[in-house]
N, C-alpha and C positions, 0 to 999 in steps of 0.2 A: 504493500499500500504506500510505502514511503514514510510512514510514521515511525516514531521511536520506540513504540510499545511501552510508554511511559504512564499509560493510564490503564485502568481496569478494563477488561473485556469479557465477553462471554459469548459462547456459541449455544444457539437454541435449536433443538429438533423436537417438535411436538411439545410435550411437557417436560422435557429433560434439558438441563442446563449443564455446560461444561466450561470451566474456567480455571483460573489460577487460585488455589486455595490460599488464604491469608491467615497465618496463625494468630495475628493480632486482631482479627475481625471475627466475632462470634456468629455472624449471620451467613456462614458458609453452608448452612443446611439446605440439602436439595441441590447443591452444586457438586458435580463430579469433577475430579481432577483431570484436567485436559491433558496432562502429560502421559496418562495411562491409556488414551485412546488414539486411534489412527482414523483418518477419514474413511478408509474402506470399512470400518466398523460402524460408521454412522450413516454412510450413503452407500446403499446396496444396489439400487436399480437406477436405470436412466430416468432422469427428471426428478429424482430425490433431491431434497435441498435442505439447507440449514440456514439459519440467520446468524450473522456475526455482528455483534454490537460492540463497538470500540468507544472508549471514553464514556462511561456510564453517566457522566455529567452532561456531555454534548450529545450522546446518543447517535453516533454515526452508525446507521443500519445498512448492512450489505447482505444480499441474498446470494448464496453460493450453491450453484446447481450442478449436479452430476449430468452433464450434457450427453456424454457418450462413453461407453466402455469399449476400448480398443483392444485388439490382441496384444499380448506382451511382446515387446521388442527391446532387446538388451542393448540396442545401440541408441536408443532414446534416452536422453538425460531428463529425469523427472525430479521435481515437478517443472512445468514450462507454461508460460502464458501464451495462449493462442491469439487472443484478441483483447483490446483495451481501448478505452476512449477517455481522453482528457487527463489533465494533471491531477495529482493527489492534492486535495485540499490541505492547507497548512495546519500544522499541529497547534492546538489552542486557539484556533480562530473563532471558536464560540458556536460550534455546531453548524448545521445546514443554514440557519438565518444568519449567523455571523459570517459565514462564508460568502452568502449573497451580498451582504453589506460590504464586505471586503472587496468583492469583484466590482461592485458599483463604484466604490471609492477609487480603485485602481484604474477604472476606465475614464476617470475625470481628474487630470492633473490639476485642475483649478480647485478641487475639493479641499476644505480646510484640513482635512486629516491625511491627505495624499502623501505628503513628505514624511509624516510620522509612520505610516504603514509601509512605505517604501524602505525607510531606514530599518524597520523591524524585520522586513524579509531580506534585507541585504541587496536590494536592486529591483529589477523588473520581475513580473510574474506573467507567464503565458498560460492561461487555463486550458488551452488546447494542446499544450506540448505533452508528448508522451514518447519515450524512447524504449520500445518493446525489446530491443537487443540488450540494452542496460538492464532492464528488469529480468530477462532470462538468464544473464550472467550472474546476477545476484542469486536467482533461484537456484542456478547450478551449484553455486557454493553452498547453499543450504542443503541441497540434495546429497552432497558428498558425505 
């Protein structure tokens, strides 16, 4: 996703939740330890899906769908990204509504907050940019 994994997250399938158990938090009841499960234990059939919620304060929701089950090929490095659209929203931008506000401000150099946001992100931001080769290189490192 491009995020730093610095916020709580959860995977949801039906009425089951998988996430990082926090020993300092008493409300882990009903959450399964995500490190003890693999995707092939949660998604069995084509079109099965789960919801991934990142940053439980900002509530970034993603639907992850098992599109197709392909025959095993030892020459294919897994995982890999087949298709994507757009840049990753910034970490701590304030959820979907904060991201929309951010994009509106960045489209208008005359906006009073434009320079502040530009400084915060360290330059320009292209919401349409996406380098699938870079993403697949990162995924290849994870898959090793």
